[in-house]
C-alpha beads as a LAMMPS data file, in Angstrom:
LAMMPS data file: protein, C-alpha beads

486 atoms
485 bonds

1 atom types
1 bond types

-500.0 500.0 xlo xhi
-500.0 500.0 ylo yhi
-500.0 500.0 zlo zhi

Masses

1 110.0

Atoms # bond

1 1 1 314.580 -15.277 -332.853
2 1 1 314.288 -17.869 -335.614
3 1 1 314.369 -16.513 -339.177
4 1 1 311.855 -17.988 -341.594
5 1 1 313.082 -18.078 -345.171
6 1 1 310.836 -20.756 -346.654
7 1 1 313.798 -23.060 -347.155
8 1 1 315.501 -24.110 -343.930
9 1 1 312.939 -24.657 -341.161
10 1 1 313.458 -27.891 -339.226
11 1 1 311.429 -29.823 -336.696
12 1 1 313.688 -28.744 -333.829
13 1 1 313.068 -25.078 -334.682
14 1 1 309.320 -25.683 -334.846
15 1 1 309.490 -27.226 -331.370
16 1 1 311.411 -24.204 -330.075
17 1 1 308.804 -21.832 -331.494
18 1 1 306.039 -23.953 -329.979
19 1 1 307.816 -23.666 -326.623
20 1 1 307.919 -19.869 -326.836
21 1 1 310.802 -18.736 -329.039
22 1 1 310.093 -15.920 -331.495
23 1 1 310.238 -15.935 -335.299
24 1 1 310.663 -13.322 -338.013
25 1 1 310.621 -13.236 -341.818
26 1 1 314.055 -13.292 -343.479
27 1 1 314.941 -10.443 -345.821
28 1 1 315.595 -12.727 -348.792
29 1 1 312.116 -14.175 -348.468
30 1 1 310.609 -10.674 -348.559
31 1 1 312.109 -10.049 -351.976
32 1 1 310.741 -13.301 -353.386
33 1 1 307.314 -12.697 -351.892
34 1 1 307.060 -9.204 -353.346
35 1 1 307.764 -10.547 -356.837
36 1 1 305.035 -13.187 -356.672
37 1 1 302.547 -10.797 -355.067
38 1 1 303.069 -8.348 -357.938
39 1 1 302.439 -11.117 -360.481
40 1 1 299.124 -12.110 -358.881
41 1 1 297.968 -8.489 -358.470
42 1 1 297.182 -8.176 -362.175
43 1 1 295.265 -11.466 -362.440
44 1 1 291.520 -12.062 -362.027
45 1 1 290.325 -12.866 -358.516
46 1 1 291.116 -16.461 -357.664
47 1 1 288.233 -16.528 -355.169
48 1 1 285.741 -15.419 -357.805
49 1 1 287.022 -18.043 -360.224
50 1 1 286.837 -20.849 -357.668
51 1 1 283.402 -19.809 -356.443
52 1 1 282.047 -19.883 -360.007
53 1 1 283.634 -23.271 -360.646
54 1 1 282.357 -24.931 -357.487
55 1 1 278.860 -23.503 -357.070
56 1 1 278.109 -22.054 -360.507
57 1 1 276.980 -18.646 -359.254
58 1 1 277.435 -15.291 -360.899
59 1 1 279.620 -12.463 -359.656
60 1 1 279.375 -12.562 -355.846
61 1 1 278.319 -9.484 -353.947
62 1 1 279.306 -8.334 -350.478
63 1 1 282.583 -9.131 -348.764
64 1 1 283.809 -12.279 -350.532
65 1 1 286.932 -12.585 -348.385
66 1 1 284.929 -12.477 -345.160
67 1 1 282.403 -14.988 -346.480
68 1 1 285.203 -17.259 -347.676
69 1 1 287.098 -17.285 -344.375
70 1 1 284.064 -17.627 -342.118
71 1 1 282.544 -20.260 -344.390
72 1 1 285.515 -22.519 -343.703
73 1 1 285.447 -22.117 -339.893
74 1 1 283.892 -25.533 -339.356
75 1 1 286.223 -27.019 -336.755
76 1 1 285.051 -28.955 -333.701
77 1 1 286.628 -30.697 -330.734
78 1 1 289.005 -29.559 -328.045
79 1 1 291.139 -26.552 -329.004
80 1 1 294.738 -27.210 -329.949
81 1 1 297.163 -26.342 -327.129
82 1 1 298.598 -22.832 -327.576
83 1 1 302.063 -24.204 -328.358
84 1 1 300.695 -26.258 -331.226
85 1 1 298.941 -23.165 -332.588
86 1 1 302.244 -21.293 -332.381
87 1 1 303.801 -24.085 -334.436
88 1 1 300.936 -23.855 -336.940
89 1 1 301.437 -20.089 -337.314
90 1 1 305.178 -20.408 -337.875
91 1 1 304.853 -23.271 -340.333
92 1 1 302.222 -21.487 -342.422
93 1 1 304.347 -18.346 -342.421
94 1 1 307.318 -20.380 -343.660
95 1 1 305.266 -21.906 -346.488
96 1 1 304.245 -18.439 -347.672
97 1 1 307.865 -17.285 -347.396
98 1 1 308.792 -19.588 -350.277
99 1 1 307.718 -16.796 -352.628
100 1 1 305.354 -18.803 -354.851
101 1 1 302.006 -18.023 -353.206
102 1 1 301.420 -14.465 -354.441
103 1 1 301.120 -12.955 -350.968
104 1 1 302.772 -9.879 -349.534
105 1 1 305.433 -9.995 -346.821
106 1 1 303.054 -7.986 -344.645
107 1 1 300.816 -11.058 -344.383
108 1 1 303.626 -13.111 -342.829
109 1 1 304.508 -10.232 -340.510
110 1 1 300.889 -10.119 -339.371
111 1 1 300.799 -13.887 -338.850
112 1 1 303.969 -13.872 -336.755
113 1 1 302.570 -11.056 -334.626
114 1 1 299.979 -13.584 -333.433
115 1 1 302.630 -15.808 -331.836
116 1 1 302.250 -14.051 -328.481
117 1 1 298.456 -14.404 -328.555
118 1 1 297.768 -17.659 -330.425
119 1 1 294.162 -17.980 -331.637
120 1 1 291.834 -20.650 -330.299
121 1 1 291.786 -23.309 -333.025
122 1 1 289.565 -26.434 -332.831
123 1 1 291.602 -29.608 -333.256
124 1 1 289.204 -31.560 -335.502
125 1 1 287.529 -30.994 -338.843
126 1 1 290.251 -31.268 -341.501
127 1 1 290.627 -34.132 -343.978
128 1 1 294.024 -32.848 -345.145
129 1 1 293.150 -32.564 -348.829
130 1 1 292.751 -29.012 -350.105
131 1 1 294.871 -28.131 -347.146
132 1 1 293.923 -28.150 -343.484
133 1 1 291.105 -25.770 -344.294
134 1 1 289.034 -25.625 -341.120
135 1 1 291.810 -25.132 -338.547
136 1 1 293.618 -22.610 -340.727
137 1 1 290.347 -20.737 -341.293
138 1 1 289.900 -20.353 -337.527
139 1 1 293.387 -18.871 -337.458
140 1 1 292.598 -16.563 -340.401
141 1 1 289.350 -15.465 -338.759
142 1 1 291.219 -13.884 -335.872
143 1 1 293.943 -12.422 -338.098
144 1 1 291.389 -10.719 -340.346
145 1 1 289.317 -9.362 -337.464
146 1 1 286.247 -11.524 -338.098
147 1 1 285.875 -12.678 -334.495
148 1 1 287.205 -15.697 -332.657
149 1 1 289.308 -15.816 -329.513
150 1 1 292.986 -15.876 -328.590
151 1 1 294.976 -17.240 -325.662
152 1 1 296.596 -14.332 -323.844
153 1 1 298.603 -15.195 -320.726
154 1 1 296.518 -18.296 -320.137
155 1 1 293.202 -16.481 -320.569
156 1 1 290.878 -16.793 -323.545
157 1 1 289.306 -13.659 -324.945
158 1 1 288.901 -11.436 -328.015
159 1 1 291.967 -10.338 -329.923
160 1 1 292.978 -6.717 -329.395
161 1 1 295.333 -6.469 -332.377
162 1 1 295.002 -4.654 -335.687
163 1 1 293.127 -6.792 -338.268
164 1 1 294.890 -7.668 -341.508
165 1 1 293.005 -6.963 -344.756
166 1 1 293.986 -9.750 -347.188
167 1 1 293.699 -9.769 -350.944
168 1 1 291.589 -12.531 -352.463
169 1 1 294.707 -14.620 -353.103
170 1 1 295.998 -14.004 -349.591
171 1 1 292.712 -15.193 -348.092
172 1 1 293.026 -18.423 -350.063
173 1 1 296.698 -18.823 -349.166
174 1 1 295.966 -18.450 -345.471
175 1 1 294.044 -21.736 -345.427
176 1 1 295.190 -23.701 -348.488
177 1 1 297.803 -26.287 -347.504
178 1 1 298.468 -29.264 -345.222
179 1 1 300.202 -27.060 -342.682
180 1 1 298.536 -28.265 -339.498
181 1 1 299.592 -31.781 -340.484
182 1 1 303.164 -30.589 -341.033
183 1 1 303.287 -28.511 -337.846
184 1 1 302.068 -31.343 -335.633
185 1 1 304.300 -33.734 -337.566
186 1 1 307.322 -31.557 -336.807
187 1 1 306.492 -31.555 -333.099
188 1 1 306.004 -35.322 -333.162
189 1 1 309.393 -35.794 -334.839
190 1 1 311.177 -33.512 -332.388
191 1 1 309.724 -35.356 -329.411
192 1 1 310.199 -38.801 -330.979
193 1 1 313.885 -38.099 -331.621
194 1 1 314.439 -37.440 -327.940
195 1 1 312.314 -40.406 -326.847
196 1 1 314.154 -42.890 -329.084
197 1 1 317.505 -41.685 -327.752
198 1 1 316.196 -42.226 -324.214
199 1 1 314.815 -45.630 -325.189
200 1 1 318.313 -46.735 -326.182
201 1 1 319.639 -45.490 -322.847
202 1 1 316.865 -47.271 -320.942
203 1 1 317.727 -50.452 -322.820
204 1 1 321.386 -50.075 -321.812
205 1 1 320.437 -49.660 -318.149
206 1 1 318.248 -52.767 -318.328
207 1 1 320.987 -54.756 -320.064
208 1 1 323.450 -53.794 -317.349
209 1 1 321.059 -54.723 -314.558
210 1 1 320.215 -58.081 -316.166
211 1 1 323.832 -58.978 -317.042
212 1 1 322.947 -59.173 -320.734
213 1 1 325.219 -61.049 -323.126
214 1 1 327.384 -58.470 -324.963
215 1 1 327.756 -60.684 -328.023
216 1 1 324.429 -59.335 -329.317
217 1 1 326.125 -55.940 -329.775
218 1 1 328.995 -57.227 -331.923
219 1 1 330.036 -54.684 -334.590
220 1 1 330.672 -57.501 -337.044
221 1 1 327.230 -58.960 -336.354
222 1 1 325.394 -55.749 -337.212
223 1 1 327.665 -54.820 -340.102
224 1 1 326.876 -58.190 -341.666
225 1 1 323.203 -57.263 -341.962
226 1 1 323.959 -53.716 -343.030
227 1 1 321.070 -51.609 -341.710
228 1 1 322.270 -48.219 -340.507
229 1 1 319.904 -47.789 -337.548
230 1 1 320.724 -51.066 -335.791
231 1 1 324.439 -50.365 -336.203
232 1 1 323.996 -46.922 -334.609
233 1 1 322.011 -48.372 -331.720
234 1 1 324.499 -51.194 -331.105
235 1 1 327.350 -48.687 -331.122
236 1 1 325.590 -46.494 -328.566
237 1 1 324.821 -49.474 -326.338
238 1 1 328.465 -50.560 -326.428
239 1 1 329.542 -47.029 -325.497
240 1 1 327.245 -47.019 -322.479
241 1 1 327.854 -50.578 -321.288
242 1 1 331.614 -50.662 -321.687
243 1 1 333.541 -53.982 -321.732
244 1 1 331.322 -57.055 -321.706
245 1 1 330.799 -59.506 -318.871
246 1 1 331.413 -63.263 -319.128
247 1 1 329.286 -64.988 -321.722
248 1 1 325.936 -66.478 -320.761
249 1 1 323.049 -68.128 -322.635
250 1 1 321.401 -65.865 -325.244
251 1 1 318.978 -63.337 -323.829
252 1 1 315.294 -62.887 -324.667
253 1 1 314.523 -61.118 -327.928
254 1 1 313.541 -57.835 -326.214
255 1 1 317.199 -57.604 -325.143
256 1 1 319.116 -59.547 -327.770
257 1 1 317.231 -57.998 -330.705
258 1 1 316.930 -54.509 -329.196
259 1 1 319.347 -52.978 -331.743
260 1 1 317.257 -54.406 -334.597
261 1 1 313.982 -53.048 -333.191
262 1 1 315.201 -49.669 -331.941
263 1 1 317.445 -49.267 -334.978
264 1 1 314.555 -49.932 -337.360
265 1 1 312.532 -47.280 -335.539
266 1 1 315.459 -44.886 -335.814
267 1 1 315.740 -45.488 -339.570
268 1 1 311.998 -44.911 -339.925
269 1 1 312.228 -41.711 -337.902
270 1 1 315.025 -40.444 -340.140
271 1 1 312.807 -40.916 -343.209
272 1 1 309.751 -39.446 -341.496
273 1 1 311.605 -36.357 -340.340
274 1 1 313.140 -35.845 -343.779
275 1 1 309.638 -35.949 -345.289
276 1 1 308.267 -33.520 -342.724
277 1 1 311.148 -31.066 -343.190
278 1 1 310.618 -31.168 -346.955
279 1 1 306.965 -30.321 -346.342
280 1 1 307.825 -27.524 -343.910
281 1 1 309.884 -25.839 -346.613
282 1 1 307.669 -26.667 -349.579
283 1 1 305.103 -24.510 -351.360
284 1 1 301.942 -26.364 -350.324
285 1 1 299.492 -23.827 -351.736
286 1 1 297.452 -23.443 -354.898
287 1 1 297.623 -21.830 -357.377
288 1 1 301.350 -21.026 -357.362
289 1 1 303.420 -18.568 -359.365
290 1 1 306.762 -19.299 -361.064
291 1 1 308.901 -16.763 -362.895
292 1 1 309.289 -18.987 -365.961
293 1 1 305.801 -20.535 -366.075
294 1 1 303.465 -18.009 -364.540
295 1 1 300.499 -19.232 -362.492
296 1 1 300.092 -23.008 -362.185
297 1 1 297.100 -24.893 -360.751
298 1 1 298.110 -28.146 -359.084
299 1 1 297.662 -30.329 -356.034
300 1 1 300.489 -29.293 -353.722
301 1 1 297.945 -28.771 -350.951
302 1 1 297.263 -32.522 -350.643
303 1 1 298.537 -33.947 -347.349
304 1 1 299.467 -37.445 -348.560
305 1 1 303.245 -37.131 -347.964
306 1 1 302.814 -36.086 -344.341
307 1 1 299.941 -38.495 -343.723
308 1 1 301.994 -41.490 -344.834
309 1 1 304.959 -40.282 -342.783
310 1 1 302.866 -39.851 -339.636
311 1 1 301.324 -43.296 -340.060
312 1 1 304.843 -44.700 -340.353
313 1 1 305.988 -42.814 -337.262
314 1 1 303.160 -44.245 -335.182
315 1 1 303.987 -47.805 -336.210
316 1 1 307.708 -47.275 -335.581
317 1 1 307.162 -45.723 -332.154
318 1 1 304.758 -48.480 -331.194
319 1 1 307.605 -50.919 -331.850
320 1 1 309.695 -48.898 -329.381
321 1 1 306.796 -49.030 -326.914
322 1 1 306.241 -52.772 -327.065
323 1 1 309.896 -53.793 -326.804
324 1 1 310.453 -51.413 -323.872
325 1 1 307.386 -52.760 -322.056
326 1 1 308.675 -56.325 -322.485
327 1 1 311.974 -55.408 -320.858
328 1 1 310.067 -53.716 -318.037
329 1 1 308.077 -56.912 -317.566
330 1 1 311.282 -58.953 -317.328
331 1 1 312.684 -56.613 -314.682
332 1 1 309.686 -57.259 -312.416
333 1 1 309.841 -61.054 -312.539
334 1 1 312.162 -62.829 -310.092
335 1 1 311.881 -66.015 -312.155
336 1 1 313.148 -64.102 -315.214
337 1 1 315.918 -62.073 -313.585
338 1 1 317.197 -64.991 -311.509
339 1 1 318.455 -63.065 -308.511
340 1 1 316.568 -59.768 -308.232
341 1 1 313.638 -59.313 -305.832
342 1 1 310.140 -59.846 -307.166
343 1 1 308.841 -56.479 -308.415
344 1 1 312.238 -55.020 -307.430
345 1 1 311.361 -54.201 -303.807
346 1 1 312.301 -56.339 -300.813
347 1 1 309.526 -57.790 -298.671
348 1 1 306.960 -58.480 -301.360
349 1 1 304.606 -60.098 -298.832
350 1 1 303.797 -56.527 -297.810
351 1 1 305.099 -54.492 -300.756
352 1 1 303.838 -54.720 -304.325
353 1 1 306.880 -52.802 -305.529
354 1 1 306.835 -51.761 -309.160
355 1 1 304.081 -54.158 -310.172
356 1 1 301.684 -51.333 -311.040
357 1 1 304.315 -49.493 -313.072
358 1 1 304.342 -52.451 -315.449
359 1 1 300.513 -52.333 -315.494
360 1 1 300.745 -48.738 -316.683
361 1 1 303.343 -49.585 -319.316
362 1 1 301.154 -52.422 -320.594
363 1 1 298.131 -50.119 -320.761
364 1 1 300.032 -47.477 -322.697
365 1 1 301.537 -50.047 -325.071
366 1 1 298.090 -51.431 -325.828
367 1 1 296.804 -47.915 -326.486
368 1 1 299.680 -47.315 -328.895
369 1 1 298.690 -50.408 -330.854
370 1 1 295.124 -49.188 -331.204
371 1 1 296.269 -45.737 -332.300
372 1 1 298.624 -47.143 -334.940
373 1 1 295.997 -48.069 -337.522
374 1 1 296.931 -45.968 -340.582
375 1 1 294.715 -42.928 -341.084
376 1 1 295.946 -42.382 -344.642
377 1 1 294.198 -45.495 -345.991
378 1 1 290.792 -43.934 -345.316
379 1 1 289.757 -41.482 -348.030
380 1 1 286.217 -40.056 -347.834
381 1 1 285.326 -37.822 -350.819
382 1 1 284.192 -34.254 -350.138
383 1 1 282.917 -31.207 -352.079
384 1 1 280.508 -33.138 -354.294
385 1 1 283.285 -35.517 -355.387
386 1 1 285.460 -32.660 -356.656
387 1 1 287.842 -33.359 -353.794
388 1 1 287.449 -37.076 -354.360
389 1 1 290.630 -38.220 -352.608
390 1 1 291.761 -36.906 -349.241
391 1 1 294.730 -37.686 -346.993
392 1 1 293.464 -37.574 -343.401
393 1 1 296.898 -36.122 -342.620
394 1 1 295.907 -34.073 -339.565
395 1 1 294.344 -37.166 -337.983
396 1 1 297.558 -39.100 -338.614
397 1 1 299.609 -36.280 -337.067
398 1 1 297.420 -35.825 -333.997
399 1 1 297.533 -39.557 -333.339
400 1 1 301.313 -39.545 -333.822
401 1 1 301.689 -36.987 -331.058
402 1 1 299.550 -39.135 -328.758
403 1 1 301.597 -42.241 -329.479
404 1 1 304.911 -40.454 -328.946
405 1 1 303.724 -39.138 -325.575
406 1 1 302.662 -42.653 -324.557
407 1 1 306.044 -44.044 -325.558
408 1 1 307.791 -41.350 -323.521
409 1 1 306.039 -42.630 -320.397
410 1 1 306.715 -46.291 -321.263
411 1 1 310.427 -45.539 -321.655
412 1 1 310.355 -43.568 -318.400
413 1 1 308.955 -46.618 -316.617
414 1 1 311.743 -48.808 -317.968
415 1 1 314.345 -46.262 -316.861
416 1 1 312.839 -46.128 -313.385
417 1 1 312.745 -49.912 -312.952
418 1 1 316.175 -50.471 -314.477
419 1 1 317.671 -47.935 -312.048
420 1 1 316.005 -49.774 -309.137
421 1 1 317.379 -53.092 -310.393
422 1 1 320.845 -51.604 -310.752
423 1 1 320.706 -50.382 -307.151
424 1 1 320.504 -53.950 -305.939
425 1 1 323.576 -54.818 -308.029
426 1 1 325.435 -51.812 -306.638
427 1 1 324.580 -53.001 -303.116
428 1 1 325.816 -56.513 -303.864
429 1 1 322.408 -57.925 -302.930
430 1 1 321.061 -61.123 -304.503
431 1 1 317.752 -62.821 -303.819
432 1 1 317.546 -66.604 -303.694
433 1 1 314.059 -68.087 -303.227
434 1 1 312.986 -64.677 -301.967
435 1 1 315.724 -64.441 -299.334
436 1 1 318.329 -61.714 -299.511
437 1 1 321.978 -62.731 -299.754
438 1 1 324.531 -59.914 -299.463
439 1 1 327.788 -60.088 -301.369
440 1 1 330.304 -57.857 -303.098
441 1 1 328.944 -54.699 -304.788
442 1 1 329.151 -54.740 -308.553
443 1 1 330.822 -52.077 -310.694
444 1 1 329.500 -50.695 -313.959
445 1 1 330.782 -48.514 -316.778
446 1 1 330.784 -44.744 -316.469
447 1 1 327.966 -44.360 -318.995
448 1 1 325.689 -46.634 -316.994
449 1 1 326.527 -44.892 -313.737
450 1 1 325.793 -41.494 -315.291
451 1 1 322.359 -42.691 -316.446
452 1 1 321.668 -44.189 -313.043
453 1 1 322.649 -40.921 -311.335
454 1 1 320.348 -38.949 -313.639
455 1 1 317.366 -41.116 -312.725
456 1 1 318.275 -40.974 -309.070
457 1 1 318.429 -37.197 -309.308
458 1 1 314.709 -37.319 -310.046
459 1 1 313.555 -40.318 -307.968
460 1 1 315.294 -41.918 -304.972
461 1 1 315.764 -45.665 -304.445
462 1 1 312.656 -47.377 -303.070
463 1 1 313.316 -49.542 -299.983
464 1 1 309.540 -49.900 -299.582
465 1 1 306.364 -49.015 -301.474
466 1 1 305.660 -45.343 -302.097
467 1 1 303.202 -43.268 -304.079
468 1 1 303.940 -44.221 -307.694
469 1 1 302.495 -41.323 -309.689
470 1 1 305.017 -38.595 -308.745
471 1 1 307.916 -40.898 -309.626
472 1 1 306.450 -41.644 -313.067
473 1 1 305.906 -37.953 -313.734
474 1 1 309.433 -37.031 -312.645
475 1 1 311.165 -39.595 -314.860
476 1 1 308.722 -38.826 -317.685
477 1 1 309.987 -35.256 -317.547
478 1 1 313.544 -36.533 -317.954
479 1 1 312.586 -38.527 -321.048
480 1 1 310.908 -35.486 -322.561
481 1 1 313.944 -33.287 -322.007
482 1 1 312.090 -31.138 -319.489
483 1 1 309.431 -30.001 -321.999
484 1 1 306.269 -31.828 -320.971
485 1 1 303.913 -30.317 -323.541
486 1 1 303.392 -27.477 -325.972

Bonds

1 1 1 2
2 1 2 3
3 1 3 4
4 1 4 5
5 1 5 6
6 1 6 7
7 1 7 8
8 1 8 9
9 1 9 10
10 1 10 11
11 1 11 12
12 1 12 13
13 1 13 14
14 1 14 15
15 1 15 16
16 1 16 17
17 1 17 18
18 1 18 19
19 1 19 20
20 1 20 21
21 1 21 22
22 1 22 23
23 1 23 24
24 1 24 25
25 1 25 26
26 1 26 27
27 1 27 28
28 1 28 29
29 1 29 30
30 1 30 31
31 1 31 32
32 1 32 33
33 1 33 34
34 1 34 35
35 1 35 36
36 1 36 37
37 1 37 38
38 1 38 39
39 1 39 40
40 1 40 41
41 1 41 42
42 1 42 43
43 1 43 44
44 1 44 45
45 1 45 46
46 1 46 47
47 1 47 48
48 1 48 49
49 1 49 50
50 1 50 51
51 1 51 52
52 1 52 53
53 1 53 54
54 1 54 55
55 1 55 56
56 1 56 57
57 1 57 58
58 1 58 59
59 1 59 60
60 1 60 61
61 1 61 62
62 1 62 63
63 1 63 64
64 1 64 65
65 1 65 66
66 1 66 67
67 1 67 68
68 1 68 69
69 1 69 70
70 1 70 71
71 1 71 72
72 1 72 73
73 1 73 74
74 1 74 75
75 1 75 76
76 1 76 77
77 1 77 78
78 1 78 79
79 1 79 80
80 1 80 81
81 1 81 82
82 1 82 83
83 1 83 84
84 1 84 85
85 1 85 86
86 1 86 87
87 1 87 88
88 1 88 89
89 1 89 90
90 1 90 91
91 1 91 92
92 1 92 93
93 1 93 94
94 1 94 95
95 1 95 96
96 1 96 97
97 1 97 98
98 1 98 99
99 1 99 100
100 1 100 101
101 1 101 102
102 1 102 103
103 1 103 104
104 1 104 105
105 1 105 106
106 1 106 107
107 1 107 108
108 1 108 109
109 1 109 110
110 1 110 111
111 1 111 112
112 1 112 113
113 1 113 114
114 1 114 115
115 1 115 116
116 1 116 117
117 1 117 118
118 1 118 119
119 1 119 120
120 1 120 121
121 1 121 122
122 1 122 123
123 1 123 124
124 1 124 125
125 1 125 126
126 1 126 127
127 1 127 128
128 1 128 129
129 1 129 130
130 1 130 131
131 1 131 132
132 1 132 133
133 1 133 134
134 1 134 135
135 1 135 136
136 1 136 137
137 1 137 138
138 1 138 139
139 1 139 140
140 1 140 141
141 1 141 142
142 1 142 143
143 1 143 144
144 1 144 145
145 1 145 146
146 1 146 147
147 1 147 148
148 1 148 149
149 1 149 150
150 1 150 151
151 1 151 152
152 1 152 153
153 1 153 154
154 1 154 155
155 1 155 156
156 1 156 157
157 1 157 158
158 1 158 159
159 1 159 160
160 1 160 161
161 1 161 162
162 1 162 163
163 1 163 164
164 1 164 165
165 1 165 166
166 1 166 167
167 1 167 168
168 1 168 169
169 1 169 170
170 1 170 171
171 1 171 172
172 1 172 173
173 1 173 174
174 1 174 175
175 1 175 176
176 1 176 177
177 1 177 178
178 1 178 179
179 1 179 180
180 1 180 181
181 1 181 182
182 1 182 183
183 1 183 184
184 1 184 185
185 1 185 186
186 1 186 187
187 1 187 188
188 1 188 189
189 1 189 190
190 1 190 191
191 1 191 192
192 1 192 193
193 1 193 194
194 1 194 195
195 1 195 196
196 1 196 197
197 1 197 198
198 1 198 199
199 1 199 200
200 1 200 201
201 1 201 202
202 1 202 203
203 1 203 204
204 1 204 205
205 1 205 206
206 1 206 207
207 1 207 208
208 1 208 209
209 1 209 210
210 1 210 211
211 1 211 212
212 1 212 213
213 1 213 214
214 1 214 215
215 1 215 216
216 1 216 217
217 1 217 218
218 1 218 219
219 1 219 220
220 1 220 221
221 1 221 222
222 1 222 223
223 1 223 224
224 1 224 225
225 1 225 226
226 1 226 227
227 1 227 228
228 1 228 229
229 1 229 230
230 1 230 231
231 1 231 232
232 1 232 233
233 1 233 234
234 1 234 235
235 1 235 236
236 1 236 237
237 1 237 238
238 1 238 239
239 1 239 240
240 1 240 241
241 1 241 242
242 1 242 243
243 1 243 244
244 1 244 245
245 1 245 246
246 1 246 247
247 1 247 248
248 1 248 249
249 1 249 250
250 1 250 251
251 1 251 252
252 1 252 253
253 1 253 254
254 1 254 255
255 1 255 256
256 1 256 257
257 1 257 258
258 1 258 259
259 1 259 260
260 1 260 261
261 1 261 262
262 1 262 263
263 1 263 264
264 1 264 265
265 1 265 266
266 1 266 267
267 1 267 268
268 1 268 269
269 1 269 270
270 1 270 271
271 1 271 272
272 1 272 273
273 1 273 274
274 1 274 275
275 1 275 276
276 1 276 277
277 1 277 278
278 1 278 279
279 1 279 280
280 1 280 281
281 1 281 282
282 1 282 283
283 1 283 284
284 1 284 285
285 1 285 286
286 1 286 287
287 1 287 288
288 1 288 289
289 1 289 290
290 1 290 291
291 1 291 292
292 1 292 293
293 1 293 294
294 1 294 295
295 1 295 296
296 1 296 297
297 1 297 298
298 1 298 299
299 1 299 300
300 1 300 301
301 1 301 302
302 1 302 303
303 1 303 304
304 1 304 305
305 1 305 306
306 1 306 307
307 1 307 308
308 1 308 309
309 1 309 310
310 1 310 311
311 1 311 312
312 1 312 313
313 1 313 314
314 1 314 315
315 1 315 316
316 1 316 317
317 1 317 318
318 1 318 319
319 1 319 320
320 1 320 321
321 1 321 322
322 1 322 323
323 1 323 324
324 1 324 325
325 1 325 326
326 1 326 327
327 1 327 328
328 1 328 329
329 1 329 330
330 1 330 331
331 1 331 332
332 1 332 333
333 1 333 334
334 1 334 335
335 1 335 336
336 1 336 337
337 1 337 338
338 1 338 339
339 1 339 340
340 1 340 341
341 1 341 342
342 1 342 343
343 1 343 344
344 1 344 345
345 1 345 346
346 1 346 347
347 1 347 348
348 1 348 349
349 1 349 350
350 1 350 351
351 1 351 352
352 1 352 353
353 1 353 354
354 1 354 355
355 1 355 356
356 1 356 357
357 1 357 358
358 1 358 359
359 1 359 360
360 1 360 361
361 1 361 362
362 1 362 363
363 1 363 364
364 1 364 365
365 1 365 366
366 1 366 367
367 1 367 368
368 1 368 369
369 1 369 370
370 1 370 371
371 1 371 372
372 1 372 373
373 1 373 374
374 1 374 375
375 1 375 376
376 1 376 377
377 1 377 378
378 1 378 379
379 1 379 380
380 1 380 381
381 1 381 382
382 1 382 383
383 1 383 384
384 1 384 385
385 1 385 386
386 1 386 387
387 1 387 388
388 1 388 389
389 1 389 390
390 1 390 391
391 1 391 392
392 1 392 393
393 1 393 394
394 1 394 395
395 1 395 396
396 1 396 397
397 1 397 398
398 1 398 399
399 1 399 400
400 1 400 401
401 1 401 402
402 1 402 403
403 1 403 404
404 1 404 405
405 1 405 406
406 1 406 407
407 1 407 408
408 1 408 409
409 1 409 410
410 1 410 411
411 1 411 412
412 1 412 413
413 1 413 414
414 1 414 415
415 1 415 416
416 1 416 417
417 1 417 418
418 1 418 419
419 1 419 420
420 1 420 421
421 1 421 422
422 1 422 423
423 1 423 424
424 1 424 425
425 1 425 426
426 1 426 427
427 1 427 428
428 1 428 429
429 1 429 430
430 1 430 431
431 1 431 432
432 1 432 433
433 1 433 434
434 1 434 435
435 1 435 436
436 1 436 437
437 1 437 438
438 1 438 439
439 1 439 440
440 1 440 441
441 1 441 442
442 1 442 443
443 1 443 444
444 1 444 445
445 1 445 446
446 1 446 447
447 1 447 448
448 1 448 449
449 1 449 450
450 1 450 451
451 1 451 452
452 1 452 453
453 1 453 454
454 1 454 455
455 1 455 456
456 1 456 457
457 1 457 458
458 1 458 459
459 1 459 460
460 1 460 461
461 1 461 462
462 1 462 463
463 1 463 464
464 1 464 465
465 1 465 466
466 1 466 467
467 1 467 468
468 1 468 469
469 1 469 470
470 1 470 471
471 1 471 472
472 1 472 473
473 1 473 474
474 1 474 475
475 1 475 476
476 1 476 477
477 1 477 478
478 1 478 479
479 1 479 480
480 1 480 481
481 1 481 482
482 1 482 483
483 1 483 484
484 1 484 485
485 1 485 486
């Protein structure tokens, strides 16, 4: 059970909640929430004030809370996967736990009770400005008993729980904040962290199989430039590869400059994740209450910080995708490897080997490039120009998740092909003008052999062509740490 205190939620915890772990409100957060809820209880209705400001009407009649929530249920598109809705619930609960929103602890308790039956929430319809209004409203609709559906044990249907009756401020706080952007951003960061680590390992396996020049990993070389990420990547590659082989002509850039590319992505990911974690534990609501200032109207709901971070993540991960695909391409070419079989399988007059795996990697890399156009540069005004600048944060975050999943499969393909290439080295087999020449088996460092064994635990060596899809899925599961989706 993960405790939510409004201050310490990280992307890894969000991923665990998305995967099924429970969450509860911390006691310290309850005390803070009660203080802010008491302060708002004596103030005029925030919904009445905002309704007058925006549409110029008199005192509204009927159930204003119901009208407010249902009026924002304007989402379209495929529903978010249940795990992503679980992440959304937990992240919104953590925002409210900061104690500035003027909501009661009972609201967070009610939200977290939905984790076992996540509501059906359409994935599209938010511009990430006054919060992710539409998706959060679909969540609030179920919580408040105004209809909607939930996912219960894989089946969609009406919610059978006890509806929560929110105050006017609580109704606003349920939907006011860029929390879908942050929740999806946290999941993207958690997955990207694992994928980048695997990308470094795939690079090491490729370098071993291609007898890469170890001079490109020199500690002095990378210290001279000074970037932290490339130094970390070079260090990890040295750990895996062990002592270097005899020197040879400089390798292609996808190998020689791999620490620069993967390290730059790692540095970008560090910044992105720091931004997302700040957002996860920030009060992205409006208005907010402070003990020394009272109620303050501001723009904390705007999704710009997360939108920019998610755009950056997509670009960084696309760099990982393209450099991995280039190494995969090199592994398939006998003219580039020098003494490995064409497409890494003997008898290429009959077998096409891993040719189509590189096709798939190229397709995914191209898709990543198309998905990497920044969403945050496109602001379309809404609400009669009152909300005249928007972030498009949820679009940026949804696209980031798609890119990260693509990169996971690209890295899996490199791992699969590098393991196949290494098998020929371990057998002492060389190929000269297409003919096999057997010699002494080669030896490799323990780190390389452990990686090779892990891949081989999922997919056996290919002496001849086989059905490709199951192998790609199996190694893709390795790259994702066993968690294929949320």
